[in-house]
C-alpha positions in Angstrom: -6.8 9.6 -10.9 -7.1 7.6 -7.7 -7.1 3.9 -8.7 -9.7 2.8 -6.2 -12.3 5.6 -6.5 -15.7 4.5 -5.3 -14.6 1.0 -4.0 -15.3 -0.1 -0.5 -12.8 -2.0 1.6 -13.1 -3.7 5.0 -9.7 -3.9 6.7 -9.9 -6.1 9.8 -7.7 -5.1 12.7 -7.4 -1.6 11.4 -7.5 0.3 14.7 -3.7 0.2 14.9 -0.5 -1.2 13.4 -0.4 -2.8 9.9 -4.2 -2.5 9.5 -4.3 1.2 10.2 -1.5 1.9 7.7 -3.3 -0.2 5.0 -6.6 1.5 5.7 -5.0 4.9 5.3 -3.1 3.9 2.2 -6.3 2.6 0.6 -8.1 5.8 1.4 -5.3 7.7 -0.3 -6.1 5.7 -3.4 -9.7 6.9 -3.2 -11.2 3.8 -1.5 -14.0 4.1 1.0 -13.0 2.4 4.3 -14.7 0.2 6.9 -12.5 0.4 10.0 -12.6 -2.6 12.3 -11.5 -3.0 15.9 -12.7 -5.0 18.8 -14.6 -2.0 20.2 -15.9 1.2 18.6 -13.7 3.5 20.7 -10.6 1.6 19.3 -11.5 2.7 15.8 -11.5 6.5 16.5 -7.8 7.2 15.8 -8.0 5.5 12.4 -11.2 7.2 11.5 -9.6 10.5 12.3 -6.6 9.7 10.1 -8.8 8.7 7.2 -10.8 11.9 7.7 -8.0 13.7 5.9 -9.0 12.0 2.6 -12.1 12.6 0.5 -13.6 9.2 1.1 -16.5 7.7 3.1 -15.7 5.8 6.2 -17.3 4.2 9.2 -16.5 1.7 12.0 -17.6 -1.9 12.2 -16.5 -3.1 15.6 -16.7 -6.6 16.9 -14.7 -9.4 18.5 -13.5 -11.7 15.8 -13.4 -15.3 16.9 -16.8 -15.0 18.5 -20.2 -15.6 16.8 -21.6 -12.4 18.3 -18.7 -10.2 17.3 -18.5 -11.5 13.7 -22.2 -11.2 13.2 -21.9 -7.5 14.4 -19.1 -6.8 11.9 -21.0 -8.4 9.0 -24.2 -6.6 9.8 -22.5 -3.3 10.1 -20.7 -3.7 6.8 -23.9 -4.7 5.0 -25.8 -1.8 6.4 -23.1 0.8 5.8 -21.9 0.2 2.3 -23.7 -0.9 -0.9 -21.1 -3.5 -1.9 -17.9 -4.6 -0.4 -15.2 -4.8 -3.0 -12.0 -5.4 -1.0 -11.7 -7.7 2.0 -8.3 -7.3 3.8 -8.0 -10.0 6.4 -5.4 -8.5 8.7 -6.7 -9.2 12.2 -4.8 -11.8 14.2 -3.7 -12.8 17.7 -0.2 -14.0 18.6 0.2 -17.4 20.4 1.4 -17.5 23.9 5.0 -18.7 24.3 5.2 -22.3 25.3 8.4 -24.3 26.2 7.2 -27.2 24.1 4.7 -27.8 21.3 3.4 -30.7 23.3 2.5 -28.4 26.3 0.0 -26.3 24.3 -3.5 -26.8 25.5 -6.4 -27.7 23.1 -8.1 -24.5 24.3 -5.2 -22.3 23.3 -5.1 -24.0 19.8 -8.8 -23.4 19.3 -8.6 -19.8 20.5 -5.8 -18.9 18.1 -7.5 -20.7 15.2 -10.9 -19.1 15.8 -9.4 -15.6 15.5 -6.7 -16.1 12.9 -8.3 -18.6 10.6 -12.0 -19.4 11.1 -13.1 -15.8 11.5 -11.4 -15.1 8.1 -13.2 -18.0 6.5 -16.5 -16.7 7.8 -15.9 -13.2 6.5 -15.0 -14.6 3.1 -18.2 -16.6 3.2 -20.2 -13.4 3.9 -18.7 -11.1 1.4 -16.9 -12.9 -1.5 -20.1 -14.2 -3.2 -21.2 -10.6 -3.6 -17.9 -9.7 -5.2 -18.4 -12.6 -7.6 -21.8 -11.4 -8.6 -20.4 -7.9 -9.1 -17.6 -9.3 -11.3 -14.7 -7.6 -9.3 -13.1 -8.0 -6.0 -9.8 -8.3 -4.1 -9.2 -10.5 -1.0 -5.9 -10.2 0.8 -5.1 -12.7 3.6 -2.2 -11.6 5.8 0.1 -14.5 6.4 3.5 -15.0 8.1 7.0 -16.2 7.2 7.5 -17.4 10.7 9.2 -20.8 10.9 11.1 -23.1 13.3 9.5 -21.6 16.4 7.6 -24.5 17.9 7.0 -22.4 21.0 4.6 -20.3 18.9 3.2 -23.1 16.9 -0.5 -22.2 17.0 0.1 -18.9 15.4 2.4 -20.2 12.6 0.2 -23.2 11.9 -2.9 -20.9 11.7 -1.1 -18.9 9.1 -0.1 -22.0 7.1 -3.8 -22.9 7.1 -4.5 -19.4 5.6 -2.0 -20.1 2.8 -3.7 -23.4 1.8 -7.2 -21.9 2.1 -6.1 -19.0 -0.2 -4.9 -21.4 -2.8 -8.1 -23.3 -2.7 -10.1 -20.0 -3.0 -8.0 -19.0 -5.9 -9.0 -22.2 -7.8 -12.7 -21.6 -6.8 -12.6 -18.0 -8.0 -10.7 -18.4 -11.3 -12.3 -16.3 -14.1 -14.7 -14.4 -11.8 -12.8 -11.1 -11.6 -12.2 -11.7 -7.9 -8.5 -12.2 -6.9 -7.4 -13.7 -3.6 -3.8 -13.6 -2.5 -1.6 -13.7 0.6 0.6 -10.9 1.9 3.5 -11.4 4.2 4.3 -8.1 6.0 7.7 -9.3 7.4 8.6 -9.2 11.0 7.4 -5.7 12.1 7.7 -3.7 15.3 4.1 -3.8 16.3 2.2 -4.9 19.4 2.0 -8.4 17.9 5.6 -8.5 16.5 7.4 -7.0 19.5 10.2 -4.5 19.9 12.9 -6.9 18.6 11.4 -7.2 15.1 13.5 -6.5 12.0 11.4 -3.7 10.4 9.5 -0.6 11.3 5.8 -0.9 10.7 5.8 1.8 8.0 7.9 -0.5 5.8 4.8 -2.6 5.1 3.9 0.1 2.5 3.7 0.1 -0.5 4.0 -3.7 -0.7 0.8 -4.3 1.3 -1.1 -2.5 -1.5 0.2 -4.6 -4.3 -2.3 -7.5 -4.1 -5.1 -4.9 -4.1 -3.9 -2.9 -7.1 -2.9 -5.7 -9.4 -5.1 -6.4 -12.4 -6.8 -9.7 -13.2 -3.9 -10.9 -15.4 -1.7 -11.2 -12.3 -3.9 -14.0 -11.1 -4.6 -15.5 -7.7 -3.1 -17.7 -5.1 0.2 -15.8 -5.0 2.3 -14.7 -2.0 3.3 -11.0 -1.9 6.1 -10.1 0.5 5.7 -6.5 1.5 9.4 -6.1 2.3 10.3 -6.7 -1.4 8.8 -3.3 -2.1 10.1 -1.3 0.9 12.8 0.5 -1.1 10.1 2.2 -3.2 8.8 4.2 -0.2 5.2 5.4 0.2 3.6 8.4 1.7 -0.3 8.3 1.7 -0.5 12.0 2.2 1.1 12.7 -1.1 -1.8 10.9 -2.7 -4.5 13.0 -0.9 
């Protein structure tokens, strides 16, 4: 039996990288997938990969961090699926490198926070109340273990804000059947992580699925480190 048969998940930033792997892995577990990218054409590759699984899927493109883009994503999800059960907040932008924290402009701070933090909050506002009414839901907010790199401070601070917000959400959602947790993928060789990263992107699985597959007894507000599970290995195609 597939553990997520009939559920619907929105994975932001699933046109490539971590998000694409998570979307495919969820599909392998029987979950219907809403693929997100900045533009619809960016979603095609992921839609084709998920086409190998017996699930429903469609794209909800939009530029997160902008009112128009977020509204487009929310509207597409509401039109395309009866109830969103899983919100996987993966989309993010990396900060530009600065020689000093004190040289970072206010505009740059705002740009990074709009995408990495505030768009996530607005998606939670849009979809989590429906999960509460339904009595079941999973929210996964991708965070980062980055530290001691003041040159990239906007990125790491936006992730710290996600950690605190997740803890507050966990208190709000206690006893509702909706779990919210953070997932640290580790430093991965992606467009965001760069070529010098420690791990190949495929090592994010199966750990990235753990905060979705846990039962209610596991609770909320926890940090799951994907690299803790890398030795288990995972091949979505074996689940198809």
